[in-house]
DSSP file (Angstrom, degrees, kcal/mol; ACC not computed):
  #  RESIDUE AA STRUCTURE BP1 BP2  ACC     N-H-->O    O-->H-N    N-H-->O    O-->H-N    TCO  KAPPA ALPHA  PHI   PSI    X-CA   Y-CA   Z-CA
    1    1 A M              0   0    0      0, 0.0     2,-0.4     0, 0.0   122,-0.2   0.000 360.0 360.0 360.0 147.5  144.2  159.3  155.4
    2    2 A K  E     -A  122   0A   0    120,-2.3   120,-2.3     2,-0.0     2,-0.4  -0.956 360.0-145.7-117.8 133.4  142.7  155.9  155.7
    3    3 A V  E     -A  121   0A   0     -2,-0.4     2,-0.4   118,-0.2   118,-0.2  -0.857  18.0-176.3-107.2 138.0  140.3  154.7  153.0
    4    4 A F  E     +A  120   0A   0    116,-3.1   116,-2.8    -2,-0.4     2,-0.4  -0.996   7.8 172.3-135.6 131.9  137.4  152.4  154.1
    5    5 A D  E     +A  119   0A   0     -2,-0.4   129,-0.3   125,-0.4     2,-0.3  -0.982  15.2 142.7-141.3 132.5  134.8  150.7  151.9
    6    6 A G  E     -A  118   0A   0    112,-2.8   112,-3.2    -2,-0.4     2,-0.3  -0.993  18.8-172.0-159.9 160.0  132.2  148.1  153.1
    7    7 A S  E     -A  117   0A   0     -2,-0.3     2,-0.3   110,-0.2   110,-0.2  -0.981   5.4-163.0-151.1 165.2  128.6  146.9  152.6
    8    8 A A  E     -A  116   0A   0    108,-2.2   108,-2.3    -2,-0.3     2,-0.4  -0.992   5.6-164.9-148.8 143.9  126.1  144.6  154.0
    9    9 A T  E     +A  115   0A   0     -2,-0.3     2,-0.3   106,-0.2   106,-0.2  -0.986  21.9 133.5-135.1 143.1  122.8  143.2  152.6
   10   10 A G  E     -A  114   0A   0    104,-2.2   104,-3.2    -2,-0.4     2,-0.3  -0.965  40.2-106.5-170.3 178.6  119.8  141.5  154.2
   11   11 A T  E     -A  113   0A   0     -2,-0.3     2,-0.4   102,-0.2   102,-0.2  -0.806  20.6-165.4-122.3 165.7  116.1  141.2  154.6
   12   12 A V  E     -A  112   0A   0    100,-1.7     2,-2.2    -2,-0.3   100,-1.9  -0.995  30.0-120.0-147.3 136.6  113.7  142.2  157.3
   13   13 A A  S    S+     0   0    0     -2,-0.4    98,-0.3    98,-0.2    -2,-0.0  -0.511  79.7  98.8 -79.2  81.2  110.1  141.3  157.8
   14   14 A A  S    S-     0   0    0     -2,-2.2    -2,-0.2    98,-0.0    96,-0.1  -0.947  78.3 -98.2-162.0 141.3  108.8  144.9  157.7
   15   15 A P     >  -     0   0    0      0, 0.0     4,-2.1     0, 0.0     3,-0.2  -0.225  34.5-110.3 -65.0 156.6  107.2  146.8  154.9
   16   16 A L  H  > S+     0   0    0     92,-0.3     4,-2.7    95,-0.3     5,-0.2   0.932 115.7  52.6 -52.4 -55.0  109.2  149.2  152.7
   17   17 A E  H  > S+     0   0    0      1,-0.2     4,-2.5     2,-0.2    -1,-0.2   0.876 110.0  48.5 -59.6 -38.8  107.5  152.4  154.2
   18   18 A R  H  > S+     0   0    0     -3,-0.2     4,-2.4     2,-0.2    -1,-0.2   0.923 112.1  48.6 -61.7 -44.2  108.3  151.4  157.8
   19   19 A C  H  X S+     0   0    0     -4,-2.1     4,-2.8     1,-0.2     5,-0.2   0.929 112.0  49.2 -58.3 -44.9  111.8  150.7  157.0
   20   20 A F  H  X S+     0   0    0     -4,-2.7     4,-2.3     1,-0.2    -2,-0.2   0.912 111.1  49.3 -58.7 -49.7  112.2  154.0  155.2
   21   21 A T  H  X S+     0   0    0     -4,-2.5     4,-0.6    -5,-0.2    -1,-0.2   0.880 113.8  45.4 -59.0 -43.1  110.7  155.9  158.0
   22   22 A Q  H >< S+     0   0    0     -4,-2.4     3,-1.1     2,-0.2     6,-0.2   0.945 115.0  45.4 -68.2 -48.5  112.9  154.3  160.7
   23   23 A L  H 3< S+     0   0    0     -4,-2.8    -2,-0.2     1,-0.3    -1,-0.2   0.814 112.6  51.7 -72.0 -28.0  116.1  154.6  158.7
   24   24 A A  H 3< S+     0   0    0     -4,-2.3     2,-1.6    -5,-0.2    -1,-0.3   0.598  88.3  87.7 -80.8  -9.1  115.3  158.3  157.7
   25   25 A D    X<  +     0   0    0     -3,-1.1     3,-1.5    -4,-0.6     4,-0.4  -0.645  58.6 174.9 -86.0  82.1  114.7  159.1  161.5
   26   26 A L  G >  S+     0   0    0     -2,-1.6     3,-1.7     1,-0.3    -1,-0.2   0.869  70.4  64.4 -60.2 -37.3  118.5  159.9  162.2
   27   27 A E  G 3  S+     0   0    0      1,-0.3    -1,-0.3    -3,-0.2     4,-0.2   0.684  96.4  57.6 -62.3 -17.8  117.8  161.0  165.8
   28   28 A S  G X> S+     0   0    0     -3,-1.5     4,-1.4    -6,-0.2     3,-1.4   0.626  81.2  90.7 -87.4 -13.1  116.7  157.4  166.6
   29   29 A Y  H <> S+     0   0    0     -3,-1.7     4,-2.1    -4,-0.4     8,-0.2   0.873  80.8  56.7 -47.3 -46.8  120.2  155.9  165.5
   30   30 A P  H 34 S+     0   0    0      0, 0.0    -1,-0.3     0, 0.0    -2,-0.1   0.789 105.9  51.9 -59.2 -26.9  121.7  156.2  168.9
   31   31 A Q  H <4 S+     0   0    0     -3,-1.4    -2,-0.2    -4,-0.2    -3,-0.1   0.892 121.6  29.2 -78.1 -39.6  118.9  154.1  170.4
   32   32 A W  H  < S+     0   0    0     -4,-1.4   115,-0.2     1,-0.2    -1,-0.1   0.502 134.4  26.1-101.5  -0.7  119.2  151.3  168.0
   33   33 A Y    >X  +     0   0    0     -4,-2.1     4,-2.5    -5,-0.2     3,-0.8  -0.374  67.0 147.6-148.4  57.4  122.9  151.3  167.0
   34   34 A P  T 34  +     0   0    0      0, 0.0    -3,-0.1     0, 0.0    -2,-0.1   0.752  62.9  76.8 -75.6 -19.0  124.6  152.9  170.1
   35   35 A E  T 34 S+     0   0    0      1,-0.1     3,-0.1   104,-0.1    -2,-0.0   0.901 119.9   8.5 -54.3 -41.0  127.8  150.8  169.5
   36   36 A T  T <4 S+     0   0    0     -3,-0.8    23,-2.2     1,-0.2     2,-1.1   0.810 123.1  64.1-105.5 -44.5  128.7  153.2  166.6
   37   37 A V  E  <  +B   58   0A   0     -4,-2.5    21,-0.2    -8,-0.2    -4,-0.2  -0.696  51.7 168.7 -91.0  94.7  126.3  156.1  166.8
   38   38 A R  E     -     0   0A   0     19,-2.0     2,-0.3    -2,-1.1    -1,-0.2   0.882  66.9 -12.7 -74.3 -35.1  126.8  158.0  170.0
   39   39 A S  E     -B   57   0A   0     18,-1.3    18,-2.1     2,-0.0     2,-0.4  -0.986  50.4-160.2-160.4 154.9  124.8  160.9  169.2
   40   40 A I  E     -B   56   0A   0     -2,-0.3     2,-0.5    16,-0.2    16,-0.2  -0.990   9.8-173.3-137.8 132.8  123.0  162.7  166.4
   41   41 A T  E     -B   55   0A   0     14,-2.5    14,-2.1    -2,-0.4     2,-0.5  -0.975  24.0-132.3-126.8 121.5  122.0  166.4  166.4
   42   42 A V  E     +B   54   0A   0     -2,-0.5    12,-0.3    12,-0.2     3,-0.1  -0.612  27.0 176.1 -74.0 123.4  119.9  168.0  163.6
   43   43 A T  E     +     0   0A   0     10,-2.0     2,-0.3    -2,-0.5    11,-0.2   0.618  64.0  16.2-101.1 -21.1  121.7  171.2  162.7
   44   44 A A  E     -B   53   0A   0      9,-1.6     8,-2.2     0, 0.0     9,-1.3  -0.992  60.1-159.0-152.5 145.8  119.4  172.3  159.7
   45   45 A V  E     -B   51   0A   0     -2,-0.3     2,-0.0     6,-0.3     5,-0.0  -0.951  20.4-124.1-126.8 150.9  116.0  171.5  158.4
   46   46 A G    >   -     0   0    0      4,-3.1     3,-2.0    -2,-0.4     6,-0.0  -0.165  40.8 -89.2 -81.1-177.4  114.6  172.0  154.9
   47   47 A D  T 3  S+     0   0    0      1,-0.3    -1,-0.1     2,-0.1    -2,-0.0   0.826 129.4  59.4 -59.5 -31.2  111.4  173.9  153.9
   48   48 A D  T 3  S-     0   0    0      2,-0.1    -1,-0.3     1,-0.1    -2,-0.0   0.456 118.1-114.3 -81.4  -2.2  109.6  170.7  154.4
   49   49 A G  S <  S+     0   0    0     -3,-2.0    -2,-0.1     1,-0.3    -1,-0.1   0.490  75.6 127.9  82.4   4.5  110.7  170.5  158.0
   50   50 A K        -     0   0    0      1,-0.1    -4,-3.1     2,-0.0    -1,-0.3  -0.678  69.1 -96.5 -89.5 141.5  112.9  167.4  157.4
   51   51 A P  E     +B   45   0A   0      0, 0.0    -6,-0.3     0, 0.0     3,-0.1  -0.352  40.3 171.8 -62.0 142.1  116.5  167.4  158.5
   52   52 A V  E     +     0   0A   0     -8,-2.2    23,-1.7     1,-0.4     2,-0.3   0.471  69.1  28.7-121.6 -14.5  119.1  168.2  155.8
   53   53 A A  E     +BC  44  74A   0     -9,-1.3   -10,-2.0    21,-0.3    -9,-1.6  -0.991  64.2 174.6-150.1 152.1  122.2  168.4  158.0
   54   54 A I  E     -BC  42  73A   0     19,-2.4    19,-2.3    -2,-0.3     2,-0.4  -0.889  29.9-127.1-142.6 163.5  123.3  166.8  161.3
   55   55 A A  E     -BC  41  72A   0    -14,-2.1   -14,-2.5    -2,-0.3     2,-0.4  -0.998  32.0-165.7-114.8 124.7  126.2  166.5  163.6
   56   56 A A  E     -BC  40  71A   0     15,-3.0    15,-3.0    -2,-0.4     2,-0.6  -0.930  15.7-159.3-118.2 140.1  127.1  162.9  164.2
   57   57 A A  E     +BC  39  70A   0    -18,-2.1   -19,-2.0    -2,-0.4   -18,-1.3  -0.974  28.3 179.6-111.6 113.9  129.4  161.6  167.0
   58   58 A L  E     -BC  37  69A   0     11,-3.3    11,-3.1    -2,-0.6     2,-0.4  -0.845  25.1-147.7-121.9 155.9  130.5  158.1  165.9
   59   59 A T  E     - C   0  68A   0    -23,-2.2     2,-0.6    -2,-0.3     9,-0.2  -0.990   8.1-157.8-118.4 127.3  132.7  155.4  167.3
   60   60 A F  E     + C   0  67A   0      7,-2.9     7,-2.6    -2,-0.4     2,-0.4  -0.923  23.1 176.1-101.6 120.7  134.7  153.2  164.9
   61   61 A A  E     + C   0  66A   0     -2,-0.6     2,-0.3     5,-0.2     5,-0.2  -0.929  20.1 171.9-130.3 150.6  135.6  149.9  166.6
   62   62 A Y  E >  S- C   0  65A   0      3,-2.7     3,-2.0    -2,-0.4    70,-0.1  -0.784  71.4 -47.2-151.6 108.9  137.3  146.7  165.5
   63   63 A G  T 3  S-     0   0    0      1,-0.3    -1,-0.2    -2,-0.3     0, 0.0  -0.460 127.1 -16.3  65.8-133.6  138.0  144.3  168.2
   64   64 A P  T 3  S+     0   0    0      0, 0.0     2,-0.4     0, 0.0    -1,-0.3   0.583 117.2 101.3 -83.5 -10.1  139.6  146.1  171.1
   65   65 A L  E <   +C   62   0A   0     -3,-2.0    -3,-2.7     2,-0.0     2,-0.4  -0.633  46.8 173.0 -78.5 124.9  140.4  149.3  168.8
   66   66 A K  E     +C   61   0A   0     -2,-0.4     2,-0.4    -5,-0.2    -5,-0.2  -0.999   9.5 178.9-135.9 134.9  138.0  152.2  169.2
   67   67 A F  E     -C   60   0A   0     -7,-2.6    -7,-2.9    -2,-0.4     2,-0.4  -1.000  18.2-144.5-132.4 131.7  138.2  155.7  167.7
   68   68 A N  E     -C   59   0A   0     -2,-0.4     2,-0.4    -9,-0.2    -9,-0.2  -0.776  20.3-179.2 -96.5 144.5  135.7  158.4  168.2
   69   69 A H  E     -C   58   0A   0    -11,-3.1   -11,-3.3    -2,-0.4     2,-0.5  -0.991  17.1-150.2-143.0 131.2  135.0  160.8  165.2
   70   70 A D  E     -C   57   0A   0     -2,-0.4   -13,-0.2   -13,-0.2    -2,-0.0  -0.915  23.2-176.3-102.2 130.9  132.6  163.8  165.0
   71   71 A L  E     -C   56   0A   0    -15,-3.0   -15,-3.0    -2,-0.5     2,-0.5  -0.988  26.7-141.1-130.9 128.7  131.2  164.4  161.6
   72   72 A P  E     -C   55   0A   0      0, 0.0    16,-2.6     0, 0.0     2,-0.3  -0.784  36.1-172.8 -82.3 129.8  129.0  167.1  160.1
   73   73 A L  E     -CD  54  87A   0    -19,-2.3   -19,-2.4    -2,-0.5     2,-0.3  -0.886  23.0-144.9-125.8 151.9  126.7  165.3  157.6
   74   74 A T  E     -CD  53  86A   0     12,-3.3    12,-2.2    -2,-0.3     2,-0.5  -0.833  18.8-143.9-111.2 152.6  124.1  166.2  155.0
   75   75 A L  E     - D   0  85A   0    -23,-1.7     2,-0.4    -2,-0.3    10,-0.2  -0.986  14.0-174.3-125.6 126.1  121.0  164.0  154.5
   76   76 A T  E     - D   0  84A   0      8,-2.5     8,-2.9    -2,-0.5     2,-0.4  -0.996   9.3-162.8-122.1 125.3  119.4  163.3  151.0
   77   77 A L  E     - D   0  83A   0     -2,-0.4     2,-0.4     6,-0.2     6,-0.2  -0.899  13.9-176.8-108.9 130.0  116.1  161.3  151.0
   78   78 A D  E >>  - D   0  82A   0      4,-3.1     4,-2.0    -2,-0.4     3,-1.6  -0.815  47.0-109.3-122.0  88.1  114.8  159.7  147.9
   79   79 A E  T 34 S-     0   0    0     -2,-0.4   -62,-0.0     1,-0.3     4,-0.0  -0.361  82.0  -2.7 -71.9 139.9  111.6  158.3  149.2
   80   80 A P  T 34 S+     0   0    0      0, 0.0    -1,-0.3     0, 0.0   -60,-0.1  -0.884 131.9  38.1-102.7  22.4  110.9  155.4  149.7
   81   81 A R  T <4 S+     0   0    0     -3,-1.6    23,-2.6     1,-0.2     2,-0.4   0.601 102.8  43.6-117.8 -13.6  114.0  153.6  148.5
   82   82 A S  E  <  -DE  78 103A   0     -4,-2.0    -4,-3.1    21,-0.2     2,-0.4  -0.987  42.1-175.6-150.9 141.8  117.3  155.5  149.3
   83   83 A I  E     -DE  77 102A   0     19,-2.3    19,-2.7    -2,-0.4     2,-0.5  -0.991  12.6-170.1-129.7 117.8  118.8  157.4  152.2
   84   84 A L  E     -DE  76 101A   0     -8,-2.9    -8,-2.5    -2,-0.4     2,-0.5  -0.949   7.1-175.1-118.0 125.8  122.3  159.1  151.8
   85   85 A L  E     +DE  75 100A   0     15,-2.4    15,-2.6    -2,-0.5     2,-0.4  -0.994  16.8 176.9-114.5 124.4  124.3  160.6  154.6
   86   86 A Q  E     -DE  74  99A   0    -12,-2.2   -12,-3.3    -2,-0.5     2,-0.3  -0.974  32.2-106.1-134.4 142.3  127.4  162.4  153.4
   87   87 A R  E     -D   73   0A   0     11,-2.4     2,-0.6    -2,-0.4   -14,-0.3  -0.496  26.9-134.1 -71.0 127.8  130.1  164.3  155.1
   88   88 A L        -     0   0    0    -16,-2.6    -1,-0.1    -2,-0.3     2,-0.0  -0.691  26.3-128.8 -82.5 119.5  130.0  168.1  154.7
   89   89 A A        -     0   0    0     -2,-0.6     3,-0.1     1,-0.1     8,-0.0  -0.385   2.4-136.5 -69.2 148.3  133.5  169.3  153.9
   90   90 A D  S    S-     0   0    0      1,-0.3     2,-0.3    -2,-0.0    -1,-0.1   0.854  78.0 -30.5 -63.9 -45.2  135.0  172.2  155.9
   91   91 A D  S >  S-     0   0    0     -3,-0.0     3,-2.3     0, 0.0    -1,-0.3  -0.928  80.0 -73.3-165.6 178.0  136.4  173.9  152.9
   92   92 A E  T 3  S+     0   0    0      1,-0.3    -3,-0.0    -2,-0.3    -2,-0.0   0.638 127.5  53.6 -59.6 -15.5  137.7  173.2  149.4
   93   93 A H  T 3  S+     0   0    0      2,-0.0     2,-0.6    -4,-0.0    -1,-0.3   0.467  80.2 109.8 -99.0   0.9  141.0  171.8  150.8
   94   94 A D    <   +     0   0    0     -3,-2.3    -5,-0.1     1,-0.1     0, 0.0  -0.647  41.6 178.1 -77.9 112.3  139.2  169.3  153.2
   95   95 A S        +     0   0    0     -2,-0.6    -1,-0.1     2,-0.0     2,-0.1   0.438  38.8 115.1-101.9   1.2  139.8  165.9  151.7
   96   96 A E        -     0   0    0     24,-0.0     2,-0.3    27,-0.0    26,-0.2  -0.402  43.2-174.4 -66.8 143.4  138.0  163.7  154.4
   97   97 A Q  E     + F   0 121A   0     24,-3.1    24,-2.5    -2,-0.1     2,-0.3  -0.992  14.8 173.0-140.1 150.3  135.0  161.9  153.1
   98   98 A F  E     + F   0 120A   0     -2,-0.3   -11,-2.4    22,-0.2     2,-0.4  -0.907   7.3 172.2-156.6 131.2  132.3  159.8  154.7
   99   99 A Q  E     -EF  86 119A   0     20,-2.6    20,-2.3    -2,-0.3     2,-0.4  -0.998  11.0-177.0-143.5 133.3  129.2  158.4  153.1
  100  100 A V  E     -EF  85 118A   0    -15,-2.6   -15,-2.4    -2,-0.4     2,-0.4  -0.979  11.1-175.5-127.7 125.1  126.6  156.0  154.2
  101  101 A R  E     -EF  84 117A   0     16,-1.9    16,-2.1    -2,-0.4     2,-0.5  -0.954  10.4-161.5-122.9 133.7  123.8  155.0  151.8
  102  102 A W  E     -EF  83 116A   0    -19,-2.7   -19,-2.3    -2,-0.4     2,-0.4  -0.952   7.0-168.5-107.8 135.3  120.8  152.8  152.5
  103  103 A Q  E     -EF  82 115A   0     12,-2.5    12,-2.0    -2,-0.5     2,-0.4  -0.990   6.1-165.9-118.0 130.1  119.0  151.2  149.5
  104  104 A L  E     + F   0 114A   0    -23,-2.6    10,-0.2    -2,-0.4    -2,-0.0  -0.891   9.8 178.5-115.7 143.8  115.7  149.6  150.2
  105  105 A E  E     - F   0 113A   0      8,-1.7     8,-3.1    -2,-0.4     2,-0.2  -0.976  27.6-126.1-140.9 125.2  113.7  147.3  147.9
  106  106 A P  E     - F   0 112A   0      0, 0.0     6,-0.3     0, 0.0     3,-0.1  -0.539  17.6-173.0 -78.2 142.2  110.4  145.7  148.7
  107  107 A L  E    S-     0   0A   0      4,-2.1     2,-0.3     1,-0.5     5,-0.2   0.760  73.1 -32.3 -99.5 -37.4  110.3  142.0  148.4
  108  108 A D  E >  S- F   0 111A   0      3,-1.4     3,-0.8     0, 0.0    -1,-0.5  -0.861  86.7 -66.8-162.0-166.4  106.5  141.8  149.0
  109  109 A E  T 3  S+     0   0    0     -2,-0.3   -93,-0.1     1,-0.2     3,-0.0   0.687 132.1  33.6 -71.2 -16.3  104.0  143.8  151.1
  110  110 A Q  T 3  S+     0   0    0    -95,-0.1     2,-0.3   -96,-0.1    -1,-0.2   0.311 112.5  57.7-122.5   4.4  105.6  142.7  154.4
  111  111 A S  E <   - F   0 108A   0     -3,-0.8    -4,-2.1   -98,-0.3    -3,-1.4  -0.977  55.7-167.9-140.9 156.9  109.4  142.3  153.7
  112  112 A T  E     -AF  12 106A   0   -100,-1.9  -100,-1.7    -2,-0.3     2,-0.5  -0.991  20.9-130.4-142.5 145.1  112.1  144.5  152.5
  113  113 A R  E     -AF  11 105A   0     -8,-3.1    -8,-1.7    -2,-0.3     2,-0.4  -0.853  27.9-161.4 -95.6 127.7  115.6  144.0  151.2
  114  114 A L  E     -AF  10 104A   0   -104,-3.2  -104,-2.2    -2,-0.5     2,-0.4  -0.955  11.3-178.8-115.2 131.8  118.2  146.4  153.0
  115  115 A E  E     -AF   9 103A   0    -12,-2.0   -12,-2.5    -2,-0.4     2,-0.4  -0.994   3.6-171.7-126.8 129.3  121.5  147.3  151.7
  116  116 A V  E     -AF   8 102A   0   -108,-2.3  -108,-2.2    -2,-0.4     2,-0.4  -0.938   4.9-172.6-112.7 134.4  123.9  149.6  153.6
  117  117 A S  E     -AF   7 101A   0    -16,-2.1   -16,-1.9    -2,-0.4     2,-0.4  -0.965   4.2-162.6-127.6 146.2  127.2  150.8  151.9
  118  118 A L  E     +AF   6 100A   0   -112,-3.2  -112,-2.8    -2,-0.4     2,-0.4  -1.000  10.0 176.7-131.2 132.1  129.9  152.8  153.6
  119  119 A H  E     +AF   5  99A   0    -20,-2.3   -20,-2.6    -2,-0.4     2,-0.3  -0.998  13.7 165.6-126.6 127.8  132.7  154.8  151.9
  120  120 A A  E     -AF   4  98A   0   -116,-2.8  -116,-3.1    -2,-0.4     2,-0.4  -0.999  28.6-176.7-144.1 144.6  135.2  156.8  154.0
  121  121 A V  E     +AF   3  97A   0    -24,-2.5   -24,-3.1    -2,-0.3     2,-0.3  -0.924  37.7 162.8-132.3 108.5  138.4  158.5  153.6
  122  122 A L  E     -A    2   0A   0   -120,-2.3     2,-2.3    -2,-0.4  -120,-2.3  -0.900  51.9-108.1-132.6 153.4  139.2  159.8  157.1
  123  123 A N  S    S+     0   0    0     -2,-0.3   -27,-0.0  -122,-0.2     3,-0.0  -0.543  71.1 131.2 -84.1  77.0  142.1  161.0  159.2
  124  124 A L        -     0   0    0     -2,-2.3    -2,-0.1     1,-0.1   -55,-0.0  -0.935  69.4 -69.8-131.0 156.4  142.3  157.9  161.4
  125  125 A P    >   -     0   0    0      0, 0.0     3,-1.6     0, 0.0    -1,-0.1  -0.042  37.8-134.3 -50.3 133.7  145.3  155.8  162.3
  126  126 A A  T 3  S+     0   0    0      1,-0.3    -3,-0.0  -124,-0.0    -2,-0.0   0.686  99.8  70.0 -67.7 -14.3  146.8  153.8  159.2
  127  127 A F  T 3  S+     0   0    0      2,-0.1    -1,-0.3  -125,-0.0     3,-0.1   0.687  70.6 111.3 -76.8 -16.6  147.0  150.6  161.4
  128  128 A L  S <  S-     0   0    0     -3,-1.6    -4,-0.0     1,-0.1     2,-0.0  -0.346  79.5-112.2 -56.4 128.8  143.3  150.3  161.5
  129  129 A P    >   -     0   0    0      0, 0.0     3,-2.0     0, 0.0     4,-0.2  -0.347  11.6-129.2 -67.0 141.0  142.3  147.2  159.5
  130  130 A D  T >  S+     0   0    0      1,-0.3     3,-1.3     2,-0.2     4,-0.5   0.770 105.2  73.3 -59.6 -23.9  140.4  147.9  156.1
  131  131 A A  T 3> S+     0   0    0      1,-0.3     4,-2.3     2,-0.2    -1,-0.3   0.668  72.1  83.7 -71.5  -8.9  137.8  145.3  157.5
  132  132 A I  H <> S+     0   0    0     -3,-2.0     4,-2.8     1,-0.2    -1,-0.3   0.881  86.1  57.6 -53.8 -36.6  136.5  147.9  160.0
  133  133 A A  H <> S+     0   0    0     -3,-1.3     4,-2.8    -4,-0.2  -127,-0.2   0.930 107.9  44.8 -59.7 -47.4  134.3  149.2  157.1
  134  134 A E  H  > S+     0   0    0     -4,-0.5     4,-2.9  -129,-0.3     5,-0.2   0.909 113.2  51.9 -61.5 -40.5  132.6  145.7  156.6
  135  135 A E  H  X S+     0   0    0     -4,-2.3     4,-2.5     2,-0.2    -2,-0.2   0.926 112.1  45.1 -68.5 -44.8  132.2  145.4  160.5
  136  136 A V  H  X S+     0   0    0     -4,-2.8     4,-2.8     2,-0.2    -1,-0.2   0.951 114.5  48.1 -61.2 -50.3  130.5  148.9  160.7
  137  137 A S  H  X S+     0   0    0     -4,-2.8     4,-2.4     1,-0.2    -2,-0.2   0.922 112.7  47.7 -59.4 -42.7  128.3  148.2  157.7
  138  138 A R  H  X S+     0   0    0     -4,-2.9     4,-2.9     1,-0.2    -1,-0.2   0.887 111.0  54.1 -60.4 -40.9  127.3  144.7  159.1
  139  139 A G  H  X S+     0   0    0     -4,-2.5     4,-2.9    -5,-0.2    -1,-0.2   0.909 107.4  48.3 -55.0 -46.9  126.7  146.5  162.4
  140  140 A F  H  X S+     0   0    0     -4,-2.8     4,-2.5     2,-0.2    -2,-0.2   0.945 114.6  47.1 -57.3 -49.3  124.3  149.0  160.8
  141  141 A L  H  X S+     0   0    0     -4,-2.4     4,-2.8     2,-0.2     5,-0.2   0.960 114.9  44.3 -56.7 -56.3  122.4  146.1  159.0
  142  142 A V  H  X S+     0   0    0     -4,-2.9     4,-2.6     1,-0.2     5,-0.2   0.948 113.8  48.9 -57.4 -53.5  122.1  143.9  162.0
  143  143 A A  H  X S+     0   0    0     -4,-2.9     4,-2.8     1,-0.2    -1,-0.2   0.889 112.9  48.9 -54.0 -45.0  121.1  146.7  164.3
  144  144 A A  H  X S+     0   0    0     -4,-2.5     4,-2.6     1,-0.2     5,-0.2   0.940 111.3  49.8 -56.9 -52.8  118.4  147.9  161.8
  145  145 A Q  H  X S+     0   0    0     -4,-2.8     4,-1.8     2,-0.2    -1,-0.2   0.864 111.6  47.7 -52.6 -44.9  117.1  144.4  161.4
  146  146 A R  H  X S+     0   0    0     -4,-2.6     4,-1.2    -5,-0.2    -2,-0.2   0.970 116.2  45.2 -60.0 -53.0  116.8  144.0  165.3
  147  147 A S  H  < S+     0   0    0     -4,-2.8    -2,-0.2     1,-0.2    -1,-0.2   0.837 113.9  46.3 -66.0 -36.2  115.1  147.3  165.6
  148  148 A L  H  < S+     0   0    0     -4,-2.6    -1,-0.2     1,-0.2    -2,-0.2   0.814 108.4  57.7 -75.9 -31.0  112.7  146.8  162.6
  149  149 A A  H  <        0   0    0     -4,-1.8    -1,-0.2     1,-0.2    -2,-0.2   0.749 360.0 360.0 -75.2 -21.7  111.8  143.2  163.8
  150  150 A G     <        0   0    0     -4,-1.2    -1,-0.2    -3,-0.2    -2,-0.2   0.475 360.0 360.0 -78.5 360.0  110.6  144.6  167.4
């Protein structure tokens, strides 16, 4: 098992509510971050009609190294400031973990501070550099900023 931890922080000229709405719209991730998120399929919705479980097809890349990984994830929303994607374990003996958390803080009415953190324990090759988590986190942040600025 390989352990990865990374985070990235930045600002965007967009109101908090718009940022939250876009980042909570998981099905749009492949459009604005296709380098890592190949596909998202909602597999369960809550009583309020919002997704609570998804199947994600991800690519972890660092330089020329690329590995595809399919993950079942749960979604927890704490409007309008926190979005948590967390891997759903297959059973009690399943030790793989994957977590992406977005934290949003309004700076003023038209700008928001975004922080994305990634924690993973996955069955990926041991030779993958630890820096891949920072690269993926930075990629999530930059892709979100680019999409929200448009």
